[in-house]
N, C-alpha and C positions, 0 to 999 in steps of 0.2 A: 251347623254343624261340627263336631268338636274332632279336631286335627288329631290323629295319630303316626301319619306317615310324613307329615309335615309340621314346621312350626310357622307361626304367623304373628310377628312381633311389632308394633307401630309406634315411632316416637319421633317427635320434632318433624311432622309430615314425611315422614319415611316408612314405608313399610319394608321389613327384613322379612322374606318367605325362604326355610331353609328346608333343604331335602333332608328327611330325617331317616333314611336307612341304610347307615353307613356299614352294616354288616353284610349289604347285598351291594355295595359299592353304588347306592343310591338307583338301583333299578327300577324302572317304571312298570310297577304293577296297576292293577285296575282300579286299587282303592287309592295309591298316590294319584291316578290320574284324576280320580273325581276330587279329591281333596284340593289339589290344584287350580282344575275347573273352579272352585268354589273360592281358591283364593284370589284368581283374578276378579270375580264377579265383586269380592267384597273390596279390593282396591279400587276397582269404579265406583262402586255406591259410596265410599267412604270418604273421610278428610284426607288421606294422605295424597300427596303431588306425585310421588314418585317410588318406584321398587327397586329392591336389591333382590334377585332370586342366588341363593348359594346354597352350598350342600354339608353336612357334616361329614367329616372324617377326610381320607385323602383324596377321593374321587368325586368330582363333579356327580356325573351318572354313565354308566355305561349302557343306558339305554332301555327298550323293553324290555321288562322280565319275562326269560323264556320260559320260565314256567308256571308264569300269570300271564300270559300276554293282553295287554287292554283291550276289548273291543274298538275302542274311540280314541286313538292315542293323541288324535289333535286336539281336544279338549283340555290337553296340558297345557299348550300354547298360548303365549300371551297374544293377544290380538285375534285368536281362532275361535278361543272359548268366549270371549265378548267382544264387542266392539270398543277397543281400548282408547282413551282420551290423554294417557298417562304414561310418560317415559319408565322402561325396565332397563336397570343395569344388571347384566349377568358377571356373577362372581366365581371364575371357574379354577379348579386345580384337577392335577391329576388326569385319569380318563374322561372324556367328553364325547360320548359315542353315539350315533344314532339318534333316535328322538332326544337324548340330552342335547347334542349338538343343535337341533333346531328348536330349541330352546332358546339358546343364543342367538342363533340366526334371526328368531321372530324378536330380540330384545333391540332397543335403541343403542344400546352400549354395551362393552364388554371387557371387563378386566381379567386378564388372564395371568395367574402367577407362573414362572418358569418352570414348573412341573406339569403343566397342561401340557396334554397330545391331544387333539382331536381327531377323529375317526369315523368316516360313513363306510362300513362294511357291508352295505346289503347287497350288493352285486355279487358277492362271494357266498353270501347265504341263499341268495335264490328269492328274497321277497323284501319289498320298499311299500312304503305308505306315501310316497311321493312327494312329501312337501319340499324336500331337499330342491326342487325342480328350480324353487324361485332364486337359490343361492346365486345363479347363474346373472340375477339381474341387481346383485349386492356387491359382488367382487368382479375381477375380469372373467371373462367367458372361459377360456381356456383354462384358469386354475380352476374354475368351479368344476369343469369337465373332469380334470385329472383328480380332483379330491372325492367325488361323488362315484367315478366309472371306477377308477384303479384300487380304490379301498385302502390306499397307505396312510399312515400315520401323518399328521403335519403338526410340527412343534408350535409353541407358542411364541417363538420368535418368527418363523415362518408366517403365523396365521397374522401377525403383528404387519409382516411386510407386504402382505397381501389384502390388507383391508378387512381381516375377520375379527381383529381385535382391536379396541384404541390403546391400551396401554399394557405392559408386561411388567410386573412386579417379582421381589424376591418372594420365595416360599414363605407361606403364612401372611401376608401382607394384602391377599386380592380382596378380601371381605373388607377390610379396612378403606382401603383406596376406592371401592366401589359404593361405600356409605357415604366416603367425601364427594363422591361426584355426585351421588343422590340427594344428599343434602342441599347441594349448588342448586340442582335442579328445584327442590322445592321452594327454593327461597325466589327462581324467577317469576314474573308476571304469569298466572296460570293460564290464562286466556290466550296467551300468547304462545306457550309451550303447546296447549292442545291444539292451537289452529296449526301451527307447523307441525307438529305430530300428523293430523289428520290430511293435511297437504300432501304431504311425504307419503302416508300410507296410500293414497289415492292415485299417486304418480308412480310409486313404484309398481314394476310388474307383477302379476300374482299368477301361480300354477293353475291349474284345472282344479288339485286338491285343496288349494284355499280358496277358488271360487265356489266348490261344493260346499266348503265349511259355512260360508254366508249364506248360501241359499238354505242350509239346513238351519240354521239359526232362523232366518225369515220365515220359515214353514211353520219351525216348531212355534214361535211366537203365536203364530194363526192357529195352531193346533191346541197350544195350551189357553187359549185366549177366554175371557167370561163371553165375548160374543159369540164362539162357537158353542160353549156349553148353554148359552140364552138360545140359539139356532136349534140344537137338539131338543131343548126342553119345549120351545115352541111347537116343533114337529109334531112331537109326541103328544102336548095338550091340545093341539090343532086351534091355534091362535097365532095373531101376527107377532113376529119377533121383536123385543126393544133392544136393538143393538146401541151401545155407547162407545164403541170403538177403543176397547181396551180387552 
């Protein structure tokens, strides 16, 4: 896939994935979701050992593009698009809203510059994708409910205090700091990193939407398999199928 809505750069074992719609404050439209989905698959299949997800311009992302609402926004999220074994570091600035925040929530680390403001306004809009529910398993319950139900902005400092982010840095320093963390991760023993990530992923509570995502991926693997194509061909040709488990 040729990327137009994002960029994907790889160096020294780290993938830098950048949202590239600054004129739209990096709103997530259908094309960007498809490209992020491809980026997570590329990360998992490639040689890079860690990734940074950042954004061009002053804002990380204002969430779903209301003029081009992606039908399956969940496919843009690390760990939902594919079962990931590699850690992701989010680097945020400006507004980080709705689906943009879910990317942060799904990442293992987050570096926020002092301009970052997190917001989940879906209760005010009347629509939700539901993936936010898992936040209650990642930060204190009362804080999570306040964030997702009242729809009030949370500053970078407040986010740090309640455990949403790892570090707050000065304006313009978030990507550099995130890359520093990612390079350190890339230098660690990959089997240990992937094992610890898998153990934690299995331990963390998952909401019904995340469970649906995993179910969808499992069923899609079957529906797109060679065995399914072989079974259909064998039925049409009135012969015994030769399944190969792929």
